[in-house]
C-alpha positions in Angstrom: -4.1 -8.8 -25.2 -0.4 -7.9 -24.8 -0.3 -5.7 -27.9 -3.5 -3.9 -27.1 -2.6 -3.4 -23.5 0.9 -2.1 -24.1 -0.4 0.3 -26.8 -3.2 1.8 -24.6 -1.4 1.6 -21.2 2.2 2.3 -20.2 2.3 1.4 -16.5 0.4 -0.1 -13.5 1.1 1.2 -10.0 0.2 -0.6 -6.8 -0.3 0.5 -3.3 1.3 -2.1 -0.9 -0.5 -2.4 2.5 -4.0 -3.7 2.2 -3.5 -4.2 -1.5 -0.6 -6.6 -1.9 0.3 -7.4 1.7 -2.1 -7.8 4.6 -1.8 -4.7 6.9 -3.9 -6.3 9.6 -1.5 -9.3 9.7 1.5 -7.0 10.2 -0.2 -4.9 12.9 -1.1 -8.2 14.6 2.6 -9.3 14.4 3.6 -6.0 16.2 1.0 -6.6 18.9 2.3 -10.2 19.3 5.9 -9.1 19.7 5.0 -6.5 22.3 2.9 -9.0 24.2 5.8 -11.5 24.3 8.2 -8.9 25.6 5.8 -7.6 28.2 4.3 -11.0 29.2 0.7 -9.8 28.7 -2.3 -10.7 26.7 -1.8 -10.3 23.0 -5.4 -9.2 22.4 -4.9 -6.3 24.7 -2.1 -5.0 22.5 -3.8 -5.8 19.3 -6.6 -3.4 20.3 -4.1 -0.7 21.2 -2.2 -1.1 17.9 -5.4 -0.9 15.9 -6.4 2.2 17.9 -3.0 3.8 17.1 -3.6 3.1 13.4 -7.0 4.8 13.4 -5.6 7.8 15.3 -2.7 8.1 12.9 -5.1 8.0 9.9 -7.1 10.8 11.5 -3.9 12.8 12.0 -3.0 12.5 8.4 -6.5 13.4 7.2 -6.8 16.5 9.4 -3.3 17.7 8.6 -2.9 17.6 4.8 0.3 19.8 5.1 2.2 17.3 7.3 5.2 15.9 5.6 5.7 12.1 5.2 8.7 12.2 7.6 6.7 14.2 10.2 3.8 11.8 9.8 6.1 8.8 10.3 7.5 10.3 13.5 4.1 11.4 14.9 2.5 8.0 14.1 5.3 6.2 16.0 4.8 8.5 18.9 1.1 7.7 18.9 1.7 4.0 18.8 4.4 4.0 21.5 2.2 6.0 23.8 -0.7 3.6 23.2 1.6 0.6 23.9 3.3 2.2 26.9 6.8 1.9 25.5 9.3 4.4 24.2 9.8 5.1 20.5 13.2 3.4 20.4 11.7 0.2 21.9 8.8 0.5 19.4 11.3 0.7 16.5 13.0 -2.5 17.8 9.6 -4.2 18.1 8.7 -3.3 14.5 12.0 -4.5 13.2 11.5 -7.8 15.0 7.9 -8.1 13.7 9.1 -7.7 10.2 11.9 -10.2 10.6 9.5 -12.8 12.0 6.8 -12.3 9.4 5.7 -15.5 7.7 5.7 -14.4 4.1 3.1 -16.9 2.9 0.6 -15.5 5.4 1.4 -11.8 4.6 0.7 -11.8 0.9 -2.9 -12.0 -0.3 -3.4 -15.2 -2.3 -4.7 -13.4 -5.4 -1.6 -11.2 -5.8 1.1 -13.5 -7.3 -1.1 -15.1 -10.0 -2.1 -11.6 -11.1 1.4 -10.2 -11.1 2.5 -13.3 -13.1 0.2 -12.4 -15.9 0.8 -8.7 -15.8 4.5 -9.2 -16.0 4.0 -10.5 -19.6 1.9 -7.7 -20.9 4.8 -5.3 -21.6 3.8 -2.8 -18.9 6.0 -1.0 -16.4 4.9 -2.2 -13.0 5.7 -0.2 -9.9 4.9 0.6 -6.3 3.3 3.9 -5.2 3.0 3.9 -1.4 2.7 5.9 1.8 4.5 5.3 5.1 3.1 5.0 8.6 4.8 3.6 11.7 7.8 2.2 9.7 10.0 3.6 6.9 9.7 2.3 3.3 13.0 0.4 3.6 11.2 -2.2 5.8 8.4 -2.5 3.3 10.9 -3.0 0.4 12.7 -5.6 2.5 9.5 -7.5 2.9 8.7 -7.3 -0.8 12.1 -8.8 -1.4 11.5 -11.7 1.1 8.0 -12.5 -0.3 9.4 -12.6 -3.8 7.2 -9.8 -5.0 10.0 -7.4 -5.7 10.9 -9.2 -8.9 7.7 -7.9 -10.5 8.4 -4.2 -9.8 10.8 -1.9 -11.7 9.9 1.3 -9.8 9.4 2.2 -6.1 7.9 5.6 -5.2 7.3 6.0 -1.4 6.2 9.1 0.4 9.2 9.2 2.7 11.5 9.2 -0.4 9.7 11.8 -2.6 8.3 14.1 0.1 4.6 13.7 -0.9 1.9 11.4 0.4 -1.1 10.1 -1.5 -3.6 11.5 -2.2 -1.3 14.5 -3.1 -1.2 14.9 -6.9 2.6 15.4 -6.6 3.1 11.8 -5.4 1.2 10.5 -8.5 2.8 12.9 -10.9 6.2 12.0 -9.5 5.5 8.3 -10.2 4.5 9.2 -13.8 7.7 11.2 -14.3 9.9 8.4 -13.0 8.3 5.7 -15.2 8.1 8.1 -18.2 4.4 7.7 -18.8 1.6 10.1 -19.4 -0.9 9.9 -16.4 -3.8 8.8 -18.6 -1.8 5.7 -19.6 -1.3 4.6 -16.0 -3.6 2.5 -13.9 -3.3 2.7 -10.1 -4.6 0.0 -7.8 -5.1 0.5 -4.0 -7.5 -0.2 -1.1 -8.2 3.4 0.0 -10.9 5.5 -1.6 -9.3 8.9 -0.8 -5.6 8.1 -1.0 -5.6 5.7 -3.9 -8.8 6.4 -6.0 -9.2 10.1 -5.2 -5.5 10.8 -5.7 -5.2 8.8 -8.8 -8.2 10.4 -10.5 -7.2 13.9 -9.6 -3.8 13.3 -11.2 -5.3 11.9 -14.4 -4.6 8.3 -13.7 -7.1 5.4 -14.1 -8.1 4.0 -10.7 -9.0 0.6 -9.3 -10.2 0.1 -5.8 -9.7 -3.3 -4.4 -12.1 -4.3 -1.6 -11.9 -8.0 -0.8 -14.9 -7.6 1.6 -17.3 -6.3 -1.1 -20.0 -8.6 -2.6 -19.9 -7.1 -6.1 -17.4 -5.7 -8.5 -18.2 -2.4 -10.3 -16.9 -0.9 -13.4 -17.5 2.8 -14.2 -15.8 3.2 -17.5 -16.6 6.9 -18.1 -14.9 7.8 -14.8 -12.0 5.5 -15.5 -12.7 3.7 -12.2 -13.5 0.2 -11.0 -14.0 -1.7 -7.8 -12.8 -5.3 -7.6 -13.1 -8.0 -5.0 -10.2 -10.1 -6.2 -6.9 -8.9 -7.7 -7.3 -11.4 -10.6 -10.3 -9.3 -11.7 -7.8 -6.6 -12.6 -7.0 -8.4 -15.8 -10.6 -8.0 -17.1 -10.7 -4.4 -16.0 -7.7 -3.6 -18.1 -9.5 -5.1 -21.1 -12.6 -3.0 -20.5 -11.2 0.4 -19.5 
């Protein structure tokens, strides 16, 4: 499989949150830290954090011209308002939540076995991610702590390159950095618009991971697949 894979494909790019690391877990940690500081019910803050997340997604969707840095600032303003704290305090809360993250709980169980196999296929493996609420440096620090960073040779985050998925420029920048033609790259993520839509519009192959789905789907003519478990990615690579 190694010879065939490295001949047909050059790189695999991964989204982070909701794909490799559990976003709901991290948002829950933020709610927990705020609750501890304020001495109030954690569930109350969990609802507020999730609401802030949904509002920030709407902001991004309705304002395609917003820059990643502007989105980062606006999303923090939204969350701080929802939680009743100032932005500086929110930044401290997020830093503390990251520092207290239990790495074994944060990483999906199907991720490391998959990356172990992929790392031996001769492909360039990288990260292609957006930012919301916290800068990419915190995500990278968590990837280091979880041991996932050893699998990735390239990091392309929106707050670094100035473009957010699904903007084609974000994907094409990744292709430029890894030195691969777009059609020889497979992108994996959990968002239909940002990951699949952006990847396909840029000439990438696209895999949507939805661990809550009952069935996996392969649409070879469209260079697209939906998987329920990251380990299914290995079979997708064979069939694409």
